[in-house]
N, C-alpha and C positions, 0 to 999 in steps of 0.2 A: 859421190854419195848418192844413194837413192833415197829420195824422200818419199815416205808413204803417206798418201792422203788418208785421213781417218774415215771410218765408216759413217760417223755422224757428227760432222763438224758443227751443225746447227745445235745439236744437243749440248756440245761443249759450251757453246755460246750461252745457251739458256741456263746451264748450270752455273756459269760464272756470273751472269747478270742477276739471276734469281727469277723465280716464277711467281712472285707475288706473296702476300701475307698468307700465313697458314694459321688456321684456327686452333691454337694450342694454348695451354695454360701459360700465362705470361706473354702471350702473343701481342697484346696491345703495347706492352713496353718495348718489344722488339720492333714493332712497326714505328713507334715514336722514335726509337734510336736510329732506324734507317732513314726516317724523314729528316731528323736533325743532321745526320751525316750528309745526306744529299744536299741540304742547304749549305753546309760548311764546304763541301767539295765544289759546289757551284761558285761559291765566293772565292775559293782558291783559284779556280779556273779563270774567273774574271780578272783576278790580280795577275795571273800568268799572262793573260792577254795584254796586260799593261807592262810586261817585261819585268815582273817582280820575281827575282830569283829565289828569295826566301819562300815565297808562296809555292813556287815550283818544287823546291826541295821538300816541303811539307806534303804537297800533293803526291810526290813520288813515294815518300815513306809510307803514306797511308794507303796507297793503291797498288804498289808494284807487285806485291805477292799475288794479288788477284789477276793482274794483267799477265804476269809470267805464267800462272797456272793455266789460264785460258790458252795462251800461245803454245805452251808445252803440250796440251791435250790435242791441239791441231797438228803440231809438227812432230811430236814423239821423239824429239832429239834435244837434250838439254843445251848443247852448244848453240844450235841454231835458234833455240827459244830465247837464250840470253841475248844473242845478236838482234833478233827481231824485236825483243822487248825494248832494247835501247833505241831502235829505230822508231818504235811507237812513241816513246817519250820525246824524242826529237820532234816528231810530227806534232805531238801535243803542244810542245813549247812554241812551235811555229804557227799553229792554227788555233790556239786557245781562244783567241778573239772571236772565232766563228761559233763558239758554243752558245746555244740559245736555250736557256732553261725552260722556256715556254714549249719547246719541242720535245723535251725529254729530260730525264735525270742526268746528273753528271756521270754516274756510274755507267749508265747505258751508253752515253756518248763515248766514254773511254773504252768500254768493251767492244763497241762497234768498230772503233779505229783499230783496236788490237786484233779483232777477228779478221777484218779485211786485210790487214798487213800480213797476218799469218797465212791466210789463204793465198795471197799473192806470192808469198815465199814458196809455198807448196807448188804452185803453178810454175814459178821460175825454175825450181829444182827439177821438176818434171821435164820442162823444155830443155834444160841443160843436159839431163840424162839422155833425152831423145837424140840430141845432136851427137853426144859421145857414142851412143850405140850405133847410130847410122854411120858415123865416120869410121869407127873401129871395125865394124863388120865389112865395110866396103874396102878396107885395106888388107884383108886377111889373105887374099889369094884365091886360087881356083877351088880349094877345099870348101870355101864358103860361098861359092857362086850362087847356089840355089837359095841360100838364106839371104844373101845380099839382094838378089832380085826381088824377093818378097818384101824385105824391109824397105828397099828403095821404092817399091810400088805403093806400099800402104803407109809407111812411116808411122806405124802404130806402136808408139813407145810402150804403152801398157802391155800390149801383147808380147813384145820382146822381153820386157822385164819379167812377166809371168813365166815366159818360156825359160829364161835363165834360172828363175827361182825353182823350176821343176827339176833341174839337174841335181845330181849328187854334189856334195861339197868338192870332191876331188875332180869331177868333170868341170864344174864351174871354175875352179881354181886354174886348171890347166888351160881352159879356153880363155879365161880372162888374161892370163899372162901373155898368151900369144896375141890376144885380141886388143887389149889396152897397151900392153908393153911392147908389142911388135917383135917378140922373141921368136926365133926358129924353134922347131920341135926339139932340137938338140939342146938349145939354150934353156928351154923350159925343163927338160929332163935334168940338166945339170943344176938348175936352180932348186928344183924340188928334191933332188937327190934320189931319183928313181931312174929305171932303165928307159931308154928311148922307146922300145915297144910298148911299155906301159903308158907312156905319155900319148903315143899315137892312138892307143886303144881308148884312153879316156876322152880324147878330143873327138875321135870318130863316133864313139857311143853318145857323147854329149851332143854332137851335131845332129845325130839321128833323132834324138829326143827333142832337140830344139826345132828341127824342121817339122816334126810331127805336131808340136805345140802351135807352130805358125800355120799349119795346114798345108805345108809344101809337100807335094807328092812326087 
């Protein structure tokens, strides 16, 4: 999988945490409600720090939607967001005793953990994709020599991913089958149900565009 870093992760964090009271009709009651919730969540975190499972269950029920929403806005993938949200709550359970209400609200503490965990997941997926791209390109053979040399020199994962994204669907599919799957041209042709000359043309044209994207001349 390629995980996409969002354009404004910080904005997602601010949206999830909130940007402070807004002067609107009924705003005072909303502020009071948030203040009361903050006190209640802080108390739940304190009990979690004492290994109170019921408190943890209540904390989860009251905050999981917000935590998941923030994580999803960073990761853009529901499956990864669910996994990361579970990791966040495991971290909360283990570190709840570290929460200090004097340093910030319970919601801010929770969202900070969630945001950091989500960003770490993005970085981990990028690093994984970089290793796969570097390995796959290096095993393709002489047709990929020029691209391999450039990728090996710079290891610029983002540049490679952008280059792959610039290909047509058919070019990217043919290259990926040979690239990740280790198939011969004939095997790729058989898998796609097209003629061997068509596969060769797709890969050749795709390589030309990929080399141009990477600045290989």
